[in-house]
PANU-147965 format. One line per 2 residues: number of its first residue (from 1); for each residue y negated, z, x of N, C-alpha, C. Coordinates in Angstrom, 2 decimals. Each point is the difference from the previous one (the first is absolute). Example, Ala and Ser with C-alpha at 12.3 -4.5 7.8 and 13.67 -1.06 7.14 Angstrom:
<rs>
1 = 5.69,7.80,13.19,-1.19,0.00,-0.89,-1.20,0.00,0.90 | -1.05,-0.72,-0.35,-1.19,0.06,0.82,-1.09,0.73,-0.77
</rs>
This chain:
<rs>
1 = -38.10,81.44,-196.44,0.52,1.01,0.93,1.52,0.12,-0.15 | 0.44,-0.05,-1.26,1.42,0.10,-0.28,0.74,-1.20,0.59
3 = -0.63,-1.18,-0.12,0.62,-1.21,0.51,0.13,0.04,1.52 | -1.07,0.51,0.66,0.02,0.13,1.46,1.13,0.93,0.46
5 = 0.17,1.11,-0.73,1.09,0.96,0.33,1.37,-0.68,-0.15 | 0.10,-0.83,-1.04,1.28,-0.66,-0.24,0.33,-0.94,1.12
7 = -1.01,-0.58,0.64,0.25,-0.93,1.11,0.30,0.75,1.30 | -0.69,1.14,0.24,0.17,0.74,1.23,1.36,0.72,0.02
9 = 0.44,0.54,-1.10,1.23,0.77,-0.03,1.21,-0.79,0.50 | 0.24,-1.25,-0.52,1.15,-0.75,0.51,-0.12,-0.31,1.48
11 = -1.23,-0.24,0.50,-0.19,-0.31,1.42,0.37,1.21,0.86 | -0.43,1.20,-0.42,0.31,1.23,0.73,1.49,0.22,0.00
13 = 0.65,-0.23,-1.16,1.43,0.18,-0.09,0.75,-0.95,0.94 | -0.53,-1.24,0.06,0.62,-0.98,0.89,-0.13,0.43,1.46
15 = -1.16,0.53,0.40,-0.18,0.45,1.37,0.92,1.15,0.35 | 0.14,0.94,-0.96,0.92,1.14,0.23,1.43,-0.48,0.17
17 = 0.38,-0.97,-0.84,1.36,-0.55,0.09,0.23,-0.69,1.32 | -1.04,-0.74,0.46,0.11,-0.73,1.25,0.18,0.97,1.15
19 = -0.74,1.08,-0.02,0.11,1.01,1.08,1.37,0.63,0.03 | 0.59,0.16,-1.14,1.32,0.70,-0.12,1.11,-0.86,0.54
21 = -0.16,-1.34,0.01,1.08,-0.86,0.46,-0.13,-0.40,1.49 | -1.07,0.45,0.66,-0.15,-0.28,1.42,1.12,0.71,0.76
23 = 0.63,-0.70,1.01,1.07,0.65,0.76,-0.49,1.17,0.80 | 0.72,1.09,-0.05,-0.34,1.16,0.78,0.58,-0.14,1.40
25 = -0.80,0.39,1.01,0.48,-0.11,1.36,1.21,0.89,0.26 | 0.99,-0.55,0.71,1.19,0.79,0.28,-0.32,1.06,1.09
27 = 0.45,1.22,-0.17,-0.20,1.00,1.02,0.78,-0.37,1.28 | -0.62,0.09,1.16,0.66,-0.38,1.23,-0.01,1.12,1.00
29 = 1.07,0.09,0.77,0.01,0.91,1.14,-0.59,-0.78,1.19 | -0.98,0.59,0.63,-0.72,-0.69,1.09,0.49,0.57,1.33
31 = 0.48,-0.87,0.89,0.56,0.41,1.27,-0.85,-0.49,1.17 | -0.04,0.79,1.03,-0.63,-0.40,1.26,1.08,-0.34,1.01
33 = -0.38,-0.76,1.02,0.96,-0.36,1.07,-0.05,1.10,1.06 | 0.93,0.91,-0.08,-0.02,1.19,0.88,0.45,-0.34,1.42
35 = -0.34,0.88,0.91,0.38,-0.17,1.41,0.46,1.31,0.60 | 1.01,-0.08,0.85,0.45,1.15,0.75,-0.21,-0.18,1.52
37 = -0.79,-1.02,0.34,-0.25,-0.29,1.40,-0.82,1.16,0.63 | 0.43,0.40,1.19,-0.71,1.09,0.68,-1.08,-0.53,0.91
39 = -0.98,0.81,0.26,-1.10,-0.42,0.90,0.45,0.08,1.43 | -0.54,-0.91,0.83,0.30,0.01,1.43,-1.27,-0.10,0.79
41 = 0.10,0.18,1.30,-1.15,-0.03,0.89,0.16,-1.14,1.02 | -0.09,-1.23,-0.48,0.08,-1.15,0.90,-1.28,-0.21,0.75
43 = 0.08,-0.78,1.10,-1.21,-0.31,0.78,-0.88,-1.00,-0.78 | -1.24,0.37,-0.31,-0.86,-0.87,-0.79,-0.30,-1.32,0.68
45 = -0.03,-1.08,-0.77,-0.36,-1.30,0.50,-1.51,-0.18,-0.09 | -0.53,-1.01,0.70,-1.45,-0.21,0.03,-0.49,-0.93,-1.09
47 = 0.92,-0.71,-0.69,-0.44,-0.98,-0.97,0.07,0.53,-1.44 | -0.67,-0.70,-0.90,-0.08,0.41,-1.38,0.85,-0.91,-0.89
49 = 0.36,0.52,-1.18,0.91,-0.74,-0.90,-0.49,0.11,-1.44 | 0.04,-1.12,-0.68,-0.34,-0.06,-1.46,1.32,-0.26,-0.73
51 = 0.36,0.87,-0.93,1.23,-0.14,-0.77,-0.37,-0.58,-1.38 | 0.63,-1.13,-0.34,-0.34,-0.66,-1.26,1.20,0.03,-0.96
53 = -0.27,-0.19,-1.24,1.10,-0.07,-1.03,0.78,-1.30,0.27 | 1.30,0.05,0.03,0.76,-1.23,0.13,-0.06,-0.82,-1.29
55 = 0.04,-1.30,0.13,0.07,-0.87,-1.17,1.40,0.12,-0.59 | 0.12,-0.27,-1.28,1.31,0.07,-0.61,0.04,-0.77,-1.31
57 = 1.12,0.02,-0.67,0.13,-0.71,-1.29,-0.79,0.71,-1.10 | -0.22,-0.70,-1.08,-0.71,0.61,-1.15,0.75,1.18,-0.54
59 = 1.33,-0.03,-0.01,0.78,1.09,-0.57,-0.12,1.27,0.88 | 0.07,-0.17,1.31,-0.06,1.16,0.90,-1.43,0.53,0.17
61 = -0.98,-0.84,-0.31,-1.37,0.42,0.13,-0.44,0.82,-1.24 | 0.70,1.05,-0.25,-0.23,0.83,-1.20,0.62,1.37,0.27
63 = -0.30,0.98,-0.87,0.63,1.34,0.17,1.46,0.09,-0.46 | 0.55,-1.10,-0.49,1.40,0.06,-0.43,0.96,0.35,1.12
65 = 1.01,0.80,-0.31,1.05,0.29,0.98,1.09,-1.03,-0.22 | 0.02,-0.98,0.89,0.86,-1.15,-0.21,1.45,0.28,0.25
67 = 0.86,-0.66,-0.78,1.46,0.12,0.13,0.64,-1.35,-0.24 | 1.00,-0.30,0.81,0.82,-1.21,-0.16,1.37,0.47,-0.50
69 = 0.25,0.02,-1.31,1.25,0.55,-0.52,1.20,-0.93,0.20 | -0.30,-1.31,0.09,1.11,-0.94,0.10,-0.54,-1.34,0.49
71 = 0.58,-0.53,1.05,-0.31,-1.36,0.45,-1.49,-0.19,0.30 | -0.57,-1.01,-0.65,-1.44,-0.32,0.21,-0.93,0.58,-1.04
73 = 0.53,0.84,-0.89,-0.83,0.63,-1.03,-0.78,1.17,0.58 | -1.32,-0.07,-0.13,-0.83,1.09,0.46,-0.67,0.67,-1.18
75 = 0.05,1.31,-0.04,-0.52,0.76,-1.12,-0.71,1.23,0.53 | -0.23,1.01,-0.84,-0.66,1.24,0.44,0.56,1.15,-0.79
77 = -0.09,1.20,0.57,0.47,1.19,-0.68,-0.97,0.38,-1.14 | 0.59,0.31,-1.15,-0.79,0.34,-1.16,-0.66,1.38,0.14
79 = -1.21,0.11,-0.46,-0.72,1.28,-0.06,-0.20,0.63,1.39 | 0.00,-0.82,1.05,-0.22,0.48,1.36,-0.87,-1.03,0.75
81 = -0.88,0.49,0.83,-0.83,-0.93,0.79,-0.50,0.72,1.26 | -0.44,-0.87,0.95,-0.62,0.52,1.21,-1.43,0.43,-0.28
83 = -0.56,0.80,0.89,-1.36,0.42,-0.15,-1.00,-1.13,0.29 | 0.46,-1.00,0.72,-0.83,-1.19,0.33,0.92,-1.23,0.06
85 = -0.59,-1.20,-0.05,0.80,-1.20,0.21,0.73,0.06,1.34 | 1.13,-0.64,0.08,0.85,0.06,1.22,-0.74,-0.35,1.30
87 = -0.82,-1.06,0.05,-0.71,-0.29,1.24,-0.94,1.11,0.45 | -0.61,0.67,-0.94,-0.89,1.12,0.31,0.79,1.18,0.52
89 = 1.16,0.28,-0.64,0.86,1.04,0.45,0.41,-0.20,1.45 | 0.39,-1.22,0.31,0.48,-0.31,1.36,-1.12,0.08,1.00
91 = -1.18,-0.52,-0.36,-1.15,0.08,0.96,-0.32,1.44,0.27 | -0.08,0.83,-1.03,-0.33,1.42,0.21,1.09,0.72,0.77
93 = 1.23,-0.41,-0.22,1.14,0.59,0.75,-0.11,-0.33,1.47 | -0.40,-1.27,0.31,-0.18,-0.35,1.42,-1.15,0.80,0.63
95 = -1.08,0.12,-0.73,-1.14,0.78,0.51,0.45,1.43,0.31 | 0.75,0.59,-0.88,0.49,1.37,0.25,0.95,0.02,1.21
97 = 0.83,-1.04,0.11,0.94,-0.07,1.11,-0.69,-0.12,1.36 | -1.02,-0.83,0.08,-0.79,-0.11,1.24,-0.67,1.32,0.36
99 = -0.53,0.67,-1.02,-0.68,1.27,0.24,0.97,1.06,0.47 | 1.20,0.03,-0.59,1.02,0.99,0.40,0.53,-0.32,1.41
101 = 0.07,-1.30,0.32,0.50,-0.45,1.29,-0.96,0.40,1.11 | -1.30,-0.11,-0.25,-1.00,0.49,0.96,-0.45,-0.96,1.07
103 = 0.66,-1.19,0.13,-0.42,-0.91,1.07,-1.18,-0.89,-0.37 | 0.00,-0.50,-1.22,-1.13,-0.82,-0.47,-0.91,0.92,-0.82
105 = -1.12,0.34,0.56,-0.90,0.97,-0.64,-1.21,-0.67,-0.65 | -0.33,-1.23,0.42,-1.15,-0.71,-0.52,0.49,-0.89,-1.17
107 = 0.05,0.55,-1.19,0.62,-0.62,-1.12,-1.00,-0.24,-1.15 | 0.21,-1.11,-0.72,-0.76,-0.30,-1.21,0.92,-0.81,-0.94
109 = -0.45,-0.23,-1.20,0.74,-0.80,-0.97,-0.83,-1.16,-0.51 | 0.59,-0.84,-0.81,-0.71,-1.15,-0.56,-0.97,0.42,-1.12
111 = -0.11,1.28,-0.29,-0.96,0.48,-0.99,-1.40,0.18,0.68 | -0.06,-0.14,1.31,-1.26,0.13,0.70,-0.31,-1.29,0.72
113 = -1.23,-0.16,0.48,-0.41,-1.20,0.75,-0.07,0.27,1.48 | 0.69,0.98,0.47,-0.04,0.33,1.39,0.75,-1.01,0.88
115 = -0.56,-0.31,1.15,0.64,-0.91,0.94,1.12,0.72,0.73 | 1.02,-0.73,0.36,1.14,0.60,0.76,0.54,-1.04,0.97
117 = 0.61,0.48,1.04,0.58,-0.91,1.00,1.19,-0.77,-0.57 | 0.83,0.68,-0.80,1.16,-0.63,-0.62,0.07,0.31,-1.47
119 = 0.72,-0.84,-0.71,0.17,0.19,-1.46,1.49,-0.15,-0.31 | 0.55,0.96,-0.70,1.40,-0.05,-0.44,0.07,-0.41,-1.46
121 = 0.72,-1.06,-0.27,0.21,-0.49,-1.37,1.35,-0.64,-0.11 | 0.14,-0.87,-1.00,1.24,-0.70,-0.14,0.36,-0.27,-1.45
123 = 1.29,-0.25,-0.25,0.52,-0.34,-1.28,1.14,0.94,-0.37 | -0.20,0.70,-1.13,1.02,0.93,-0.47,1.00,-0.81,-0.86
125 = 1.22,-0.19,0.49,0.96,-0.84,-0.66,0.89,0.80,-0.93 | 0.22,1.26,0.26,0.84,0.82,-0.84,-0.44,1.45,0.09
127 = -0.04,0.65,-1.18,-0.32,1.43,-0.10,0.67,0.48,-1.27 | 1.32,0.19,0.05,0.80,0.18,-1.21,1.29,0.71,0.28
129 = 0.62,0.46,-1.09,1.38,0.48,0.13,0.93,-1.13,-0.47 | 1.18,-0.07,0.56,0.96,-1.05,-0.34,1.35,0.64,-0.29
131 = 0.65,-0.47,-1.07,1.30,0.51,-0.38,1.07,-1.01,0.47 | 1.03,0.57,0.60,1.18,-0.79,0.42,1.23,0.73,-0.58
133 = 0.44,-0.39,-1.17,1.05,0.74,-0.68,-0.50,1.35,-0.40 | 0.66,1.05,0.44,-0.46,1.35,-0.28,-0.91,0.60,1.07
135 = -0.23,-0.77,1.05,-0.84,0.47,1.11,-1.42,-0.50,-0.17 | -0.95,0.78,0.43,-1.43,-0.38,-0.08,-0.66,0.27,1.36
137 = -0.89,-0.87,0.42,-0.70,0.18,1.24,-1.45,-0.48,-0.19 | -0.90,0.61,0.77,-1.39,-0.42,0.03,-0.17,-1.06,1.08
139 = -0.69,-1.07,-0.34,-0.23,-1.12,0.95,-1.50,-0.18,0.15 | -0.46,0.08,1.25,-1.40,-0.30,0.31,-0.01,-1.07,1.10
141 = -0.65,-1.12,-0.31,-0.02,-1.11,0.96,-1.45,-0.45,0.19 | -0.46,0.03,1.25,-1.38,-0.30,0.32,-0.08,-1.05,1.12
143 = -0.70,-1.09,-0.25,-0.29,-0.94,1.09,-1.41,0.40,0.53 | 0.02,0.73,1.11,-1.24,0.58,0.52,-0.68,-0.98,0.94
145 = -1.34,0.06,0.03,-0.83,-0.77,0.89,-1.02,0.86,0.67 | -0.15,-0.13,1.30,-1.06,0.67,0.73,-1.02,-1.05,0.44
147 = -1.23,0.18,-0.44,-1.06,-1.02,0.16,-1.08,0.58,0.90 | -0.52,-0.81,0.88,-1.15,0.40,0.82,-1.26,-0.08,-0.81
149 = -0.79,1.12,0.02,-1.12,0.05,-0.87,-1.14,-0.92,0.35 | -0.15,-0.38,1.28,-1.12,-0.79,0.45,0.05,-1.45,-0.51
151 = 1.19,-0.57,-0.08,0.11,-1.41,-0.43,1.09,-0.23,-1.05 | 0.58,1.09,-0.52,1.05,-0.09,-1.06,1.21,-0.78,0.46
153 = 0.28,0.00,1.26,1.18,-0.67,0.52,1.20,0.95,-0.10 | 1.17,-0.53,-0.46,1.23,0.76,-0.09,0.54,0.19,1.41
155 = 0.14,1.25,0.43,0.53,0.23,1.35,1.47,0.43,-0.02 | 0.50,0.40,-1.18,1.42,0.41,-0.09,0.37,0.03,-1.48
157 = 1.27,-0.32,-0.27,0.53,0.07,-1.36,1.48,0.39,0.07 | 0.43,0.70,-1.01,1.42,0.45,-0.01,0.41,0.41,-1.39
159 = 1.24,-0.29,-0.32,0.58,0.46,-1.30,0.69,1.36,0.18 | -0.39,0.90,-0.88,0.62,1.34,-0.03,0.74,0.12,-1.31
161 = 1.21,0.54,0.07,0.79,0.22,-1.22,0.73,1.33,0.12 | -0.16,0.82,-1.00,0.69,1.32,-0.04,0.78,0.08,-1.28
163 = 1.27,0.41,0.12,0.87,0.21,-1.15,0.47,1.44,0.02 | -0.41,0.75,-1.01,0.28,1.43,-0.04,0.95,0.30,-1.20
165 = 1.25,0.40,0.26,0.90,0.35,-1.11,-0.49,1.20,-0.76 | 0.21,-0.01,-1.33,-0.42,1.06,-0.88,1.25,0.57,-0.69
167 = 0.15,1.33,0.02,1.21,0.61,-0.54,0.02,0.20,-1.50 | -1.12,-0.28,-0.68,-0.08,0.24,-1.43,-0.85,-1.10,-0.61
169 = 0.31,-0.39,-1.22,-0.77,-1.06,-0.65,-1.19,0.49,-0.76 | -0.20,1.31,-0.06,-1.16,0.54,-0.71,-1.28,-0.29,0.77
171 = -1.10,-0.17,-0.73,-1.28,-0.40,0.62,-0.45,0.94,1.10 | 0.03,1.32,-0.14,-0.44,0.87,1.13,0.78,-0.26,1.28
173 = 1.28,-0.26,-0.11,0.81,-0.29,1.22,-0.39,-1.33,0.57 | -0.25,-0.96,-0.83,-0.43,-1.34,0.45,-1.36,0.10,0.69
175 = -0.91,0.76,-0.58,-1.34,0.21,0.62,0.15,0.66,1.37 | 0.93,0.99,0.09,0.22,0.61,1.31,0.53,-1.00,0.98
177 = 0.83,-0.94,-0.47,0.50,-1.06,0.86,-1.13,-0.89,0.52 | -0.96,-0.29,-0.87,-1.19,-0.77,0.44,-0.72,0.78,1.09
179 = -0.12,1.30,-0.15,-0.67,0.78,1.04,0.71,-0.06,1.34 | 1.34,0.09,-0.01,0.77,-0.11,1.21,-0.11,-1.39,0.64
181 = 0.04,-0.99,-0.84,-0.15,-1.38,0.48,-1.40,-0.20,0.62 | -1.02,0.60,-0.67,-1.37,-0.08,0.52,-0.13,0.65,1.39
183 = 0.69,1.11,0.20,-0.03,0.68,1.29,0.58,-0.90,1.11 | 1.16,-0.64,-0.32,0.61,-0.87,0.97,-0.86,-1.21,0.35
185 = -0.52,-0.62,-1.07,-0.88,-1.18,0.20,-1.27,0.39,0.79 | -0.54,1.15,-0.34,-1.20,0.45,0.65,0.17,0.15,1.51
187 = 1.09,0.65,0.39,0.24,0.19,1.41,0.16,-1.35,0.75 | 0.74,-0.89,-0.63,0.20,-1.33,0.63,-1.31,-0.75,0.15
189 = -0.80,0.02,-1.07,-1.27,-0.76,0.03,-0.98,0.60,0.95 | -0.14,1.33,0.01,-0.93,0.68,0.91,0.39,-0.31,1.45
191 = 1.28,0.16,0.35,0.42,-0.27,1.38,-0.28,-1.46,0.39 | 0.27,-0.91,-0.95,-0.24,-1.44,0.27,-1.46,-0.31,0.22
193 = -0.87,0.53,-0.88,-1.44,-0.26,0.13,-0.52,0.56,1.33 | 0.38,1.20,0.35,-0.48,0.61,1.25,0.47,-0.85,1.20
195 = 1.27,-0.41,-0.05,0.54,-0.82,1.09,-0.77,-1.32,0.15 | -0.19,-0.68,-1.13,-0.70,-1.28,0.02,-1.45,0.13,0.39
197 = -0.68,1.02,-0.54,-1.39,0.22,0.35,-0.21,0.25,1.44 | 0.87,0.85,0.56,-0.14,0.35,1.43,0.31,-1.20,0.88
199 = 0.96,-0.83,-0.35,0.37,-1.14,0.80,-1.09,-1.02,0.04 | -0.71,-0.19,-1.13,-1.11,-0.96,-0.03,-1.17,0.50,0.84
201 = -0.27,1.30,-0.06,-1.07,0.60,0.78,0.26,-0.18,1.50 | 1.24,0.18,0.42,0.34,-0.10,1.41,-0.18,-1.44,0.53
203 = 0.21,-0.98,-0.88,-0.16,-1.37,0.40,-1.47,-0.45,-0.08
</rs>
């Protein structure tokens, strides 16, 4: 019995020591992509739309708040993150934008298997803040695609780019800049989708 105790004691001590050296998770401030877009009463369209997460790079496909401090170096803000990966943030932001706009009312996302007349997707090329000397700006660049749901044929594509200057380098100010950039991008994309969808229906 004594010999068994002598064997167990060092093993327990080793386990306790191993637990004590495990890295502790850093506390993070979690931010959402806010919106100040107001609701409107547009004339509803007859077709339906499925909004999907845009494809993106491995670095942007995460909750990190990306920053380009110099040249081609891409990094992220310490102890701060988004509430969701960037493509999810943008998809949800578009859904909210279409709902606030009021023209496209038959909406769904790629989280469901619902059929839709059109599908909005694309490639997210940039979703970051960039430093230029002492100035900082938020850059969002999206290569959007509108696809017909019946045969997956691309009916329209366009590059959208928004650059929003930020007056402060602190993270809350940068996050607010992302929100303002999101509002601009949202309006442009919603107007474009409605225009393209209606023009295809007329033909």
